[in-house]
PDB file of the backbone (N, CA, C, O) and the ligand in Angstrom, with CONECT records:
HET     ZN  A 101       1
ATOM      1  N   MET A   1      17.312   3.077  11.938  1.00  0.00           N
ATOM      2  CA  MET A   1      16.370   1.881  11.260  1.00  0.00           C
ATOM      3  C   MET A   1      16.486   2.419   9.662  1.00  0.00           C
ATOM      4  O   MET A   1      16.030   3.538   9.427  1.00  0.00           O
ATOM      5  N   ALA A   2      16.962   1.805   8.794  1.00  0.00           N
ATOM      6  CA  ALA A   2      16.906   2.142   7.469  1.00  0.00           C
ATOM      7  C   ALA A   2      15.824   1.573   6.715  1.00  0.00           C
ATOM      8  O   ALA A   2      15.679   1.885   5.532  1.00  0.00           O
ATOM      9  N   GLY A   3      14.955   0.665   7.362  1.00  0.00           N
ATOM     10  CA  GLY A   3      13.896   0.151   6.625  1.00  0.00           C
ATOM     11  C   GLY A   3      14.216  -1.088   5.752  1.00  0.00           C
ATOM     12  O   GLY A   3      13.308  -1.708   5.199  1.00  0.00           O
ATOM     13  N   GLY A   4      15.514  -1.439   5.635  1.00  0.00           N
ATOM     14  CA  GLY A   4      15.682  -2.621   4.914  1.00  0.00           C
ATOM     15  C   GLY A   4      16.069  -2.418   3.530  1.00  0.00           C
ATOM     16  O   GLY A   4      16.746  -3.291   2.986  1.00  0.00           O
ATOM     17  N   TRP A   5      15.696  -1.287   2.836  1.00  0.00           N
ATOM     18  CA  TRP A   5      15.922  -0.962   1.439  1.00  0.00           C
ATOM     19  C   TRP A   5      17.267  -0.427   1.259  1.00  0.00           C
ATOM     20  O   TRP A   5      17.728  -0.385   0.119  1.00  0.00           O
ATOM     21  N   ALA A   6      17.939  -0.019   2.240  1.00  0.00           N
ATOM     22  CA  ALA A   6      19.346   0.658   2.127  1.00  0.00           C
ATOM     23  C   ALA A   6      20.224   0.071   3.156  1.00  0.00           C
ATOM     24  O   ALA A   6      19.774  -0.291   4.242  1.00  0.00           O
ATOM     25  N   ARG A   7      21.475  -0.030   2.835  1.00  0.00           N
ATOM     26  CA  ARG A   7      22.465  -0.625   3.710  1.00  0.00           C
ATOM     27  C   ARG A   7      22.755   0.349   5.029  1.00  0.00           C
ATOM     28  O   ARG A   7      22.680   1.574   4.936  1.00  0.00           O
ATOM     29  N   ASP A   8      23.040  -0.226   6.072  1.00  0.00           N
ATOM     30  CA  ASP A   8      23.248   0.643   7.230  1.00  0.00           C
ATOM     31  C   ASP A   8      24.130   1.738   7.099  1.00  0.00           C
ATOM     32  O   ASP A   8      25.263   1.557   6.652  1.00  0.00           O
ATOM     33  N   GLY A   9      23.751   2.797   7.423  1.00  0.00           N
ATOM     34  CA  GLY A   9      24.861   3.936   7.390  1.00  0.00           C
ATOM     35  C   GLY A   9      24.533   4.840   6.001  1.00  0.00           C
ATOM     36  O   GLY A   9      24.946   5.996   5.906  1.00  0.00           O
ATOM     37  N   ALA A  10      23.803   4.237   5.011  1.00  0.00           N
ATOM     38  CA  ALA A  10      23.578   5.188   3.935  1.00  0.00           C
ATOM     39  C   ALA A  10      22.730   6.408   3.987  1.00  0.00           C
ATOM     40  O   ALA A  10      22.844   7.340   3.191  1.00  0.00           O
ATOM     41  N   VAL A  11      21.889   6.357   4.949  1.00  0.00           N
ATOM     42  CA  VAL A  11      21.046   7.478   5.170  1.00  0.00           C
ATOM     43  C   VAL A  11      21.807   8.517   5.894  1.00  0.00           C
ATOM     44  O   VAL A  11      21.728   9.698   5.554  1.00  0.00           O
ATOM     45  N   GLN A  12      22.562   8.110   6.905  1.00  0.00           N
ATOM     46  CA  GLN A  12      23.411   8.941   7.663  1.00  0.00           C
ATOM     47  C   GLN A  12      24.551   9.540   6.818  1.00  0.00           C
ATOM     48  O   GLN A  12      25.007  10.638   7.136  1.00  0.00           O
ATOM     49  N   ASP A  13      25.013   8.892   5.791  1.00  0.00           N
ATOM     50  CA  ASP A  13      26.093   9.400   4.809  1.00  0.00           C
ATOM     51  C   ASP A  13      25.422  10.604   4.058  1.00  0.00           C
ATOM     52  O   ASP A  13      26.029  11.649   3.827  1.00  0.00           O
ATOM     53  N   GLN A  14      24.151  10.377   3.706  1.00  0.00           N
ATOM     54  CA  GLN A  14      23.445  11.342   2.823  1.00  0.00           C
ATOM     55  C   GLN A  14      23.409  12.737   3.802  1.00  0.00           C
ATOM     56  O   GLN A  14      23.841  13.830   3.434  1.00  0.00           O
ATOM     57  N   ILE A  15      22.884  12.494   4.942  1.00  0.00           N
ATOM     58  CA  ILE A  15      22.717  13.699   5.931  1.00  0.00           C
ATOM     59  C   ILE A  15      24.002  14.328   6.185  1.00  0.00           C
ATOM     60  O   ILE A  15      24.029  15.559   6.218  1.00  0.00           O
ATOM     61  N   ASP A  16      25.161  13.610   6.386  1.00  0.00           N
ATOM     62  CA  ASP A  16      26.583  14.307   6.487  1.00  0.00           C
ATOM     63  C   ASP A  16      26.801  15.153   5.400  1.00  0.00           C
ATOM     64  O   ASP A  16      27.099  16.333   5.584  1.00  0.00           O
ATOM     65  N   ASP A  17      26.670  14.622   4.169  1.00  0.00           N
ATOM     66  CA  ASP A  17      26.915  15.199   2.955  1.00  0.00           C
ATOM     67  C   ASP A  17      26.136  16.617   2.804  1.00  0.00           C
ATOM     68  O   ASP A  17      26.691  17.606   2.325  1.00  0.00           O
ATOM     69  N   THR A  18      24.825  16.615   3.252  1.00  0.00           N
ATOM     70  CA  THR A  18      23.995  17.726   2.983  1.00  0.00           C
ATOM     71  C   THR A  18      24.420  18.795   4.201  1.00  0.00           C
ATOM     72  O   THR A  18      24.340  20.003   3.982  1.00  0.00           O
ATOM     73  N   ILE A  19      24.838  18.332   5.384  1.00  0.00           N
ATOM     74  CA  ILE A  19      25.368  19.377   6.289  1.00  0.00           C
ATOM     75  C   ILE A  19      26.618  19.928   5.838  1.00  0.00           C
ATOM     76  O   ILE A  19      26.745  21.142   5.991  1.00  0.00           O
ATOM     77  N   SER A  20      27.646  19.237   5.270  1.00  0.00           N
ATOM     78  CA  SER A  20      28.867  19.843   4.952  1.00  0.00           C
ATOM     79  C   SER A  20      28.544  20.755   3.851  1.00  0.00           C
ATOM     80  O   SER A  20      29.058  21.873   3.842  1.00  0.00           O
ATOM     81  N   ASP A  21      27.705  20.369   2.881  1.00  0.00           N
ATOM     82  CA  ASP A  21      27.518  21.385   1.790  1.00  0.00           C
ATOM     83  C   ASP A  21      26.782  22.696   2.475  1.00  0.00           C
ATOM     84  O   ASP A  21      27.088  23.824   2.088  1.00  0.00           O
ATOM     85  N   ALA A  22      25.959  22.525   3.340  1.00  0.00           N
ATOM     86  CA  ALA A  22      25.421  23.744   4.041  1.00  0.00           C
ATOM     87  C   ALA A  22      26.403  24.549   4.611  1.00  0.00           C
ATOM     88  O   ALA A  22      26.378  25.769   4.451  1.00  0.00           O
ATOM     89  N   VAL A  23      27.396  23.904   5.358  1.00  0.00           N
ATOM     90  CA  VAL A  23      28.498  24.606   5.961  1.00  0.00           C
ATOM     91  C   VAL A  23      29.307  25.313   5.067  1.00  0.00           C
ATOM     92  O   VAL A  23      29.595  26.477   5.346  1.00  0.00           O
ATOM     93  N   SER A  24      29.774  24.736   3.906  1.00  0.00           N
ATOM     94  CA  SER A  24      30.608  25.583   3.112  1.00  0.00           C
ATOM     95  C   SER A  24      29.778  26.627   2.212  1.00  0.00           C
ATOM     96  O   SER A  24      30.325  27.641   1.779  1.00  0.00           O
ATOM     97  N   ALA A  25      28.563  26.357   1.978  1.00  0.00           N
ATOM     98  CA  ALA A  25      27.780  27.458   1.511  1.00  0.00           C
ATOM     99  C   ALA A  25      27.652  28.685   2.366  1.00  0.00           C
ATOM    100  O   ALA A  25      27.644  29.825   1.901  1.00  0.00           O
ATOM    101  N   ALA A  26      27.546  28.375   3.718  1.00  0.00           N
ATOM    102  CA  ALA A  26      27.364  29.515   4.696  1.00  0.00           C
ATOM    103  C   ALA A  26      28.777  30.095   4.834  1.00  0.00           C
ATOM    104  O   ALA A  26      28.816  31.316   4.990  1.00  0.00           O
ATOM    105  N   ARG A  27      29.809  29.513   4.807  1.00  0.00           N
ATOM    106  CA  ARG A  27      31.269  29.896   4.894  1.00  0.00           C
ATOM    107  C   ARG A  27      31.451  30.961   3.633  1.00  0.00           C
ATOM    108  O   ARG A  27      32.025  32.043   3.757  1.00  0.00           O
ATOM    109  N   SER A  28      30.925  30.519   2.521  1.00  0.00           N
ATOM    110  CA  SER A  28      31.352  31.369   1.355  1.00  0.00           C
ATOM    111  C   SER A  28      30.469  32.788   1.405  1.00  0.00           C
ATOM    112  O   SER A  28      30.757  33.731   0.668  1.00  0.00           O
ATOM    113  N   ARG A  29      29.489  32.829   2.249  1.00  0.00           N
ATOM    114  CA  ARG A  29      28.785  33.961   2.505  1.00  0.00           C
ATOM    115  C   ARG A  29      29.248  34.935   3.565  1.00  0.00           C
ATOM    116  O   ARG A  29      28.855  36.100   3.624  1.00  0.00           O
ATOM    117  N   MET A  30      30.048  34.418   4.337  1.00  0.00           N
ATOM    118  CA  MET A  30      30.607  35.089   5.695  1.00  0.00           C
ATOM    119  C   MET A  30      31.265  36.311   5.111  1.00  0.00           C
ATOM    120  O   MET A  30      31.980  36.300   4.109  1.00  0.00           O
ATOM    121  N   PRO A  31      30.889  37.597   5.994  1.00  0.00           N
ATOM    122  CA  PRO A  31      31.592  38.747   5.466  1.00  0.00           C
ATOM    123  C   PRO A  31      32.802  38.874   6.092  1.00  0.00           C
ATOM    124  O   PRO A  31      32.999  39.844   6.824  1.00  0.00           O
ATOM    125  N   GLN A  32      33.770  37.916   5.889  1.00  0.00           N
ATOM    126  CA  GLN A  32      35.178  38.136   6.252  1.00  0.00           C
ATOM    127  C   GLN A  32      36.081  37.275   5.392  1.00  0.00           C
ATOM    128  O   GLN A  32      35.678  36.308   4.745  1.00  0.00           O
ATOM    129  N   GLY A  33      37.383  37.717   5.437  1.00  0.00           N
ATOM    130  CA  GLY A  33      38.202  37.133   4.610  1.00  0.00           C
ATOM    131  C   GLY A  33      38.380  37.980   3.374  1.00  0.00           C
ATOM    132  O   GLY A  33      39.068  39.000   3.375  1.00  0.00           O
ATOM    133  N   GLU A  34      37.700  37.496   2.263  1.00  0.00           N
ATOM    134  CA  GLU A  34      37.939  38.364   1.144  1.00  0.00           C
ATOM    135  C   GLU A  34      37.137  39.705   1.145  1.00  0.00           C
ATOM    136  O   GLU A  34      35.928  39.781   1.362  1.00  0.00           O
ATOM    137  N   SER A  35      37.926  40.693   0.888  1.00  0.00           N
ATOM    138  CA  SER A  35      36.981  42.092   0.786  1.00  0.00           C
ATOM    139  C   SER A  35      36.564  42.281  -0.644  1.00  0.00           C
ATOM    140  O   SER A  35      37.162  41.846  -1.628  1.00  0.00           O
ATOM    141  N   ALA A  36      35.360  43.053  -0.628  1.00  0.00           N
ATOM    142  CA  ALA A  36      34.687  43.159  -1.883  1.00  0.00           C
ATOM    143  C   ALA A  36      35.571  44.207  -2.660  1.00  0.00           C
ATOM    144  O   ALA A  36      35.945  45.230  -2.086  1.00  0.00           O
ATOM    145  N   GLN A  37      35.907  43.941  -3.987  1.00  0.00           N
ATOM    146  CA  GLN A  37      36.593  45.031  -4.708  1.00  0.00           C
ATOM    147  C   GLN A  37      35.715  46.182  -5.055  1.00  0.00           C
ATOM    148  O   GLN A  37      36.164  47.320  -5.192  1.00  0.00           O
ATOM    149  N   TYR A  38      34.426  45.866  -5.200  1.00  0.00           N
ATOM    150  CA  TYR A  38      33.427  47.022  -5.580  1.00  0.00           C
ATOM    151  C   TYR A  38      32.487  47.079  -4.353  1.00  0.00           C
ATOM    152  O   TYR A  38      32.323  46.132  -3.584  1.00  0.00           O
ATOM    153  N   CYS A  39      31.920  48.223  -4.254  1.00  0.00           N
ATOM    154  CA  CYS A  39      30.953  48.339  -3.099  1.00  0.00           C
ATOM    155  C   CYS A  39      29.712  47.623  -3.352  1.00  0.00           C
ATOM    156  O   CYS A  39      29.297  47.554  -4.509  1.00  0.00           O
ATOM    157  N   ASP A  40      29.103  47.106  -2.433  1.00  0.00           N
ATOM    158  CA  ASP A  40      27.949  46.314  -2.436  1.00  0.00           C
ATOM    159  C   ASP A  40      26.837  47.240  -2.835  1.00  0.00           C
ATOM    160  O   ASP A  40      25.908  46.890  -3.563  1.00  0.00           O
ATOM    161  N   GLU A  41      26.989  48.549  -2.275  1.00  0.00           N
ATOM    162  CA  GLU A  41      25.931  49.495  -2.289  1.00  0.00           C
ATOM    163  C   GLU A  41      25.842  50.345  -3.761  1.00  0.00           C
ATOM    164  O   GLU A  41      24.822  50.373  -4.449  1.00  0.00           O
ATOM    165  N   CYS A  42      26.971  50.953  -4.066  1.00  0.00           N
ATOM    166  CA  CYS A  42      26.973  51.822  -5.113  1.00  0.00           C
ATOM    167  C   CYS A  42      27.786  51.274  -6.283  1.00  0.00           C
ATOM    168  O   CYS A  42      27.661  51.766  -7.405  1.00  0.00           O
ATOM    169  N   GLY A  43      28.666  50.203  -6.020  1.00  0.00           N
ATOM    170  CA  GLY A  43      29.397  49.524  -7.017  1.00  0.00           C
ATOM    171  C   GLY A  43      30.840  50.353  -7.383  1.00  0.00           C
ATOM    172  O   GLY A  43      31.568  50.095  -8.341  1.00  0.00           O
ATOM    173  N   GLU A  44      31.027  51.258  -6.517  1.00  0.00           N
ATOM    174  CA  GLU A  44      32.366  51.920  -6.653  1.00  0.00           C
ATOM    175  C   GLU A  44      33.382  51.189  -6.206  1.00  0.00           C
ATOM    176  O   GLU A  44      33.222  50.454  -5.232  1.00  0.00           O
ATOM    177  N   PRO A  45      34.536  51.281  -6.831  1.00  0.00           N
ATOM    178  CA  PRO A  45      35.782  50.489  -6.342  1.00  0.00           C
ATOM    179  C   PRO A  45      36.151  50.847  -4.981  1.00  0.00           C
ATOM    180  O   PRO A  45      36.200  52.031  -4.646  1.00  0.00           O
ATOM    181  N   ILE A  46      36.417  49.891  -4.170  1.00  0.00           N
ATOM    182  CA  ILE A  46      36.821  50.139  -2.729  1.00  0.00           C
ATOM    183  C   ILE A  46      38.333  50.247  -2.766  1.00  0.00           C
ATOM    184  O   ILE A  46      38.960  49.375  -3.368  1.00  0.00           O
ATOM    185  N   PRO A  47      38.953  51.222  -2.186  1.00  0.00           N
ATOM    186  CA  PRO A  47      40.357  51.412  -2.258  1.00  0.00           C
ATOM    187  C   PRO A  47      40.987  50.409  -1.484  1.00  0.00           C
ATOM    188  O   PRO A  47      40.532  50.058  -0.395  1.00  0.00           O
ATOM    189  N   GLU A  48      42.262  49.811  -2.113  1.00  0.00           N
ATOM    190  CA  GLU A  48      42.900  48.760  -1.543  1.00  0.00           C
ATOM    191  C   GLU A  48      43.329  48.905  -0.102  1.00  0.00           C
ATOM    192  O   GLU A  48      43.345  47.950   0.675  1.00  0.00           O
ATOM    193  N   LYS A  49      43.702  50.231   0.252  1.00  0.00           N
ATOM    194  CA  LYS A  49      43.853  50.442   1.746  1.00  0.00           C
ATOM    195  C   LYS A  49      42.863  50.049   2.639  1.00  0.00           C
ATOM    196  O   LYS A  49      43.082  49.369   3.642  1.00  0.00           O
ATOM    197  N   ARG A  50      41.558  50.550   2.218  1.00  0.00           N
ATOM    198  CA  ARG A  50      40.398  50.241   3.053  1.00  0.00           C
ATOM    199  C   ARG A  50      40.300  48.666   3.113  1.00  0.00           C
ATOM    200  O   ARG A  50      40.257  48.061   4.184  1.00  0.00           O
ATOM    201  N   ARG A  51      40.271  48.110   1.997  1.00  0.00           N
ATOM    202  CA  ARG A  51      40.170  46.609   1.923  1.00  0.00           C
ATOM    203  C   ARG A  51      40.941  45.857   2.813  1.00  0.00           C
ATOM    204  O   ARG A  51      40.462  44.871   3.374  1.00  0.00           O
ATOM    205  N   LYS A  52      42.370  46.318   3.038  1.00  0.00           N
ATOM    206  CA  LYS A  52      43.451  45.602   3.760  1.00  0.00           C
ATOM    207  C   LYS A  52      43.043  45.998   5.245  1.00  0.00           C
ATOM    208  O   LYS A  52      43.153  45.179   6.158  1.00  0.00           O
ATOM    209  N   ALA A  53      42.599  47.206   5.435  1.00  0.00           N
ATOM    210  CA  ALA A  53      42.386  47.648   6.869  1.00  0.00           C
ATOM    211  C   ALA A  53      41.201  46.896   7.348  1.00  0.00           C
ATOM    212  O   ALA A  53      41.155  46.521   8.520  1.00  0.00           O
ATOM    213  N   LEU A  54      40.331  46.677   6.591  1.00  0.00           N
ATOM    214  CA  LEU A  54      38.909  45.996   7.163  1.00  0.00           C
ATOM    215  C   LEU A  54      38.702  44.683   6.421  1.00  0.00           C
ATOM    216  O   LEU A  54      37.931  44.680   5.462  1.00  0.00           O
ATOM    217  N   PRO A  55      39.299  43.618   6.771  1.00  0.00           N
ATOM    218  CA  PRO A  55      39.225  42.378   5.915  1.00  0.00           C
ATOM    219  C   PRO A  55      37.578  42.078   6.047  1.00  0.00           C
ATOM    220  O   PRO A  55      36.893  42.075   7.071  1.00  0.00           O
ATOM    221  N   GLY A  56      37.173  41.824   4.639  1.00  0.00           N
ATOM    222  CA  GLY A  56      35.756  41.356   4.586  1.00  0.00           C
ATOM    223  C   GLY A  56      34.832  42.588   4.360  1.00  0.00           C
ATOM    224  O   GLY A  56      33.606  42.500   4.311  1.00  0.00           O
ATOM    225  N   VAL A  57      35.552  43.771   4.224  1.00  0.00           N
ATOM    226  CA  VAL A  57      34.550  45.020   3.946  1.00  0.00           C
ATOM    227  C   VAL A  57      33.858  44.788   2.789  1.00  0.00           C
ATOM    228  O   VAL A  57      34.335  44.162   1.842  1.00  0.00           O
ATOM    229  N   ARG A  58      32.510  45.366   2.818  1.00  0.00           N
ATOM    230  CA  ARG A  58      31.783  45.159   1.610  1.00  0.00           C
ATOM    231  C   ARG A  58      31.237  46.496   0.906  1.00  0.00           C
ATOM    232  O   ARG A  58      30.691  46.504  -0.197  1.00  0.00           O
ATOM    233  N   ARG A  59      31.458  47.587   1.681  1.00  0.00           N
ATOM    234  CA  ARG A  59      31.149  48.825   1.235  1.00  0.00           C
ATOM    235  C   ARG A  59      32.048  49.974   1.191  1.00  0.00           C
ATOM    236  O   ARG A  59      32.983  49.997   1.991  1.00  0.00           O
ATOM    237  N   CYS A  60      31.886  50.936   0.356  1.00  0.00           N
ATOM    238  CA  CYS A  60      32.847  52.009   0.423  1.00  0.00           C
ATOM    239  C   CYS A  60      32.750  52.982   1.517  1.00  0.00           C
ATOM    240  O   CYS A  60      31.844  52.847   2.340  1.00  0.00           O
ATOM    241  N   VAL A  61      33.584  53.944   1.613  1.00  0.00           N
ATOM    242  CA  VAL A  61      33.559  54.631   2.968  1.00  0.00           C
ATOM    243  C   VAL A  61      32.233  55.447   2.917  1.00  0.00           C
ATOM    244  O   VAL A  61      31.616  55.597   3.972  1.00  0.00           O
ATOM    245  N   GLU A  62      31.776  55.960   1.815  1.00  0.00           N
ATOM    246  CA  GLU A  62      30.597  56.876   1.639  1.00  0.00           C
ATOM    247  C   GLU A  62      29.365  56.089   2.225  1.00  0.00           C
ATOM    248  O   GLU A  62      28.625  56.462   3.135  1.00  0.00           O
ATOM    249  N   CYS A  63      29.305  54.879   1.478  1.00  0.00           N
ATOM    250  CA  CYS A  63      27.938  53.937   1.815  1.00  0.00           C
ATOM    251  C   CYS A  63      28.005  53.474   3.277  1.00  0.00           C
ATOM    252  O   CYS A  63      26.977  53.382   3.947  1.00  0.00           O
ATOM    253  N   GLN A  64      29.253  53.173   3.784  1.00  0.00           N
ATOM    254  CA  GLN A  64      29.491  52.672   5.237  1.00  0.00           C
ATOM    255  C   GLN A  64      29.070  53.753   6.207  1.00  0.00           C
ATOM    256  O   GLN A  64      28.287  53.504   7.124  1.00  0.00           O
ATOM    257  N   SER A  65      29.619  55.024   5.997  1.00  0.00           N
ATOM    258  CA  SER A  65      29.237  56.124   6.920  1.00  0.00           C
ATOM    259  C   SER A  65      27.923  56.600   6.926  1.00  0.00           C
ATOM    260  O   SER A  65      27.381  57.013   7.951  1.00  0.00           O
ATOM    261  N   GLY A  66      27.280  56.553   5.619  1.00  0.00           N
ATOM    262  CA  GLY A  66      25.895  56.786   5.480  1.00  0.00           C
ATOM    263  C   GLY A  66      25.071  55.957   6.316  1.00  0.00           C
ATOM    264  O   GLY A  66      24.191  56.396   7.056  1.00  0.00           O
ATOM    265  N   LYS A  67      25.427  54.554   6.159  1.00  0.00           N
ATOM    266  CA  LYS A  67      24.567  53.619   6.890  1.00  0.00           C
ATOM    267  C   LYS A  67      24.758  53.885   8.434  1.00  0.00           C
ATOM    268  O   LYS A  67      23.775  53.881   9.175  1.00  0.00           O
ATOM    269  N   ASP A  68      25.954  54.102   8.883  1.00  0.00           N
ATOM    270  CA  ASP A  68      26.012  54.229  10.318  1.00  0.00           C
ATOM    271  C   ASP A  68      25.440  55.412  10.837  1.00  0.00           C
ATOM    272  O   ASP A  68      25.078  55.385  12.014  1.00  0.00           O
ATOM    273  N   ALA A  69      25.260  56.657  10.042  1.00  0.00           N
ATOM    274  CA  ALA A  69      24.680  57.694  10.443  1.00  0.00           C
ATOM    275  C   ALA A  69      23.201  57.399  10.419  1.00  0.00           C
ATOM    276  O   ALA A  69      22.476  57.956  11.244  1.00  0.00           O
ATOM    277  N   PHE A  70      22.764  56.664   9.639  1.00  0.00           N
ATOM    278  CA  PHE A  70      21.151  56.327   9.319  1.00  0.00           C
ATOM    279  C   PHE A  70      21.011  55.658  10.757  1.00  0.00           C
ATOM    280  O   PHE A  70      20.301  56.259  11.563  1.00  0.00           O
ATOM    281  N   VAL A  71      21.545  54.616  11.108  1.00  0.00           N
ATOM    282  CA  VAL A  71      21.527  53.724  12.208  1.00  0.00           C
ATOM    283  C   VAL A  71      21.446  54.623  13.429  1.00  0.00           C
ATOM    284  O   VAL A  71      20.470  54.521  14.172  1.00  0.00           O
ATOM    285  N   ARG A  72      22.345  55.437  13.666  1.00  0.00           N
ATOM    286  CA  ARG A  72      22.353  56.409  14.672  1.00  0.00           C
ATOM    287  C   ARG A  72      21.065  57.232  14.763  1.00  0.00           C
ATOM    288  O   ARG A  72      20.387  57.393  15.778  1.00  0.00           O
ATOM    289  N   HIS A  73      20.857  57.680  13.655  1.00  0.00           N
ATOM    290  CA  HIS A  73      19.575  58.662  13.509  1.00  0.00           C
ATOM    291  C   HIS A  73      18.397  58.162  13.933  1.00  0.00           C
ATOM    292  O   HIS A  73      17.638  58.802  14.661  1.00  0.00           O
ATOM    293  N   THR A  74      18.125  56.795  13.439  1.00  0.00           N
ATOM    294  CA  THR A  74      16.860  56.049  13.761  1.00  0.00           C
ATOM    295  C   THR A  74      16.720  55.581  14.982  1.00  0.00           C
ATOM    296  O   THR A  74      15.602  55.287  15.407  1.00  0.00           O
ATOM    297  N   ALA A  75      17.887  55.436  15.759  1.00  0.00           N
ATOM    298  CA  ALA A  75      17.933  54.914  17.151  1.00  0.00           C
ATOM    299  C   ALA A  75      17.580  56.049  17.917  1.00  0.00           C
ATOM    300  O   ALA A  75      16.862  55.851  18.897  1.00  0.00           O
ATOM    301  N   TYR A  76      18.016  57.417  17.609  1.00  0.00           N
ATOM    302  CA  TYR A  76      17.789  58.410  18.335  1.00  0.00           C
ATOM    303  C   TYR A  76      16.404  58.923  18.237  1.00  0.00           C
ATOM    304  O   TYR A  76      15.871  59.399  19.239  1.00  0.00           O
ATOM    305  N   ASN A  77      15.743  58.859  17.033  1.00  0.00           N
ATOM    306  CA  ASN A  77      14.488  59.118  16.814  1.00  0.00           C
ATOM    307  C   ASN A  77      13.498  58.255  17.618  1.00  0.00           C
ATOM    308  O   ASN A  77      12.522  58.751  18.180  1.00  0.00           O
ATOM    309  N   ARG A  78      13.778  57.004  17.647  1.00  0.00           N
ATOM    310  CA  ARG A  78      13.030  56.075  18.548  1.00  0.00           C
ATOM    311  C   ARG A  78      12.954  56.448  19.820  1.00  0.00           C
ATOM    312  O   ARG A  78      11.848  56.628  20.330  1.00  0.00           O
ATOM    313  N   ARG A  79      14.108  56.621  20.528  1.00  0.00           N
ATOM    314  CA  ARG A  79      14.255  57.170  21.839  1.00  0.00           C
ATOM    315  C   ARG A  79      13.404  58.270  22.100  1.00  0.00           C
ATOM    316  O   ARG A  79      12.602  58.339  23.031  1.00  0.00           O
ATOM    317  N   GLY A  80      13.658  59.291  21.067  1.00  0.00           N
ATOM    318  CA  GLY A  80      12.991  60.577  21.361  1.00  0.00           C
ATOM    319  C   GLY A  80      11.321  60.317  21.249  1.00  0.00           C
ATOM    320  O   GLY A  80      10.594  60.846  22.090  1.00  0.00           O
ATOM    321  N   SER A  81      10.841  59.619  20.354  1.00  0.00           N
ATOM    322  CA  SER A  81       9.290  59.482  20.219  1.00  0.00           C
ATOM    323  C   SER A  81       8.826  58.629  21.433  1.00  0.00           C
ATOM    324  O   SER A  81       7.691  58.829  21.867  1.00  0.00           O
ATOM    325  N   LYS A  82       9.594  57.723  21.993  1.00  0.00           N
ATOM    326  CA  LYS A  82       9.224  56.939  23.000  1.00  0.00           C
ATOM    327  C   LYS A  82       9.076  57.849  24.287  1.00  0.00           C
ATOM    328  O   LYS A  82       8.077  57.773  25.002  1.00  0.00           O
ATOM    329  N   ASP A  83      10.191  58.769  24.558  1.00  0.00           N
ATOM    330  CA  ASP A  83       9.909  59.636  25.576  1.00  0.00           C
ATOM    331  C   ASP A  83       8.943  60.572  25.528  1.00  0.00           C
ATOM    332  O   ASP A  83       8.499  60.979  26.602  1.00  0.00           O
ATOM    333  N   SER A  84       8.402  61.123  24.232  1.00  0.00           N
ATOM    334  CA  SER A  84       7.367  62.021  24.171  1.00  0.00           C
ATOM    335  C   SER A  84       6.119  61.277  24.506  1.00  0.00           C
ATOM    336  O   SER A  84       5.242  61.830  25.169  1.00  0.00           O
ATOM    337  N   GLN A  85       5.981  59.919  24.035  1.00  0.00           N
ATOM    338  CA  GLN A  85       4.777  59.229  24.369  1.00  0.00           C
ATOM    339  C   GLN A  85       4.574  58.975  25.995  1.00  0.00           C
ATOM    340  O   GLN A  85       3.483  58.881  26.558  1.00  0.00           O
ATOM    341  N   LEU A  86       5.790  58.894  26.573  1.00  0.00           N
ATOM    342  CA  LEU A  86       5.598  58.696  28.051  1.00  0.00           C
ATOM    343  C   LEU A  86       5.275  59.987  28.878  1.00  0.00           C
ATOM    344  O   LEU A  86       4.712  59.915  29.970  1.00  0.00           O
ATOM    345  N   ARG A  87       5.625  61.070  28.355  1.00  0.00           N
ATOM    346  CA  ARG A  87       5.189  62.360  28.958  1.00  0.00           C
ATOM    347  C   ARG A  87       3.705  62.833  28.877  1.00  0.00           C
ATOM    348  O   ARG A  87       3.370  63.903  29.384  1.00  0.00           O
TER     349      ARG A  87
HETATM  350 ZN    ZN A 101      29.493  52.725  -2.000  1.00  0.00          ZN2+
END
């Protein structure tokens, strides 16, 4: 029901345009395909070998491994403090 002010289908056309815009915007943000030339974290150039090995990579080796270590560390700590609370 378009209310009589617009031709049938005009509103739906507009919605479809909005959706396809959103999809292409989301696709351009996806961390795949193009690898970053420079690290998102520290701005250091990412070696081409790494960019080819990991399509869509956004961080240099140091930043990525630092992040992984941080994740492991906090996960370990969370488990540890929970255990000590239970005892
Ligand atoms: Zn970095």
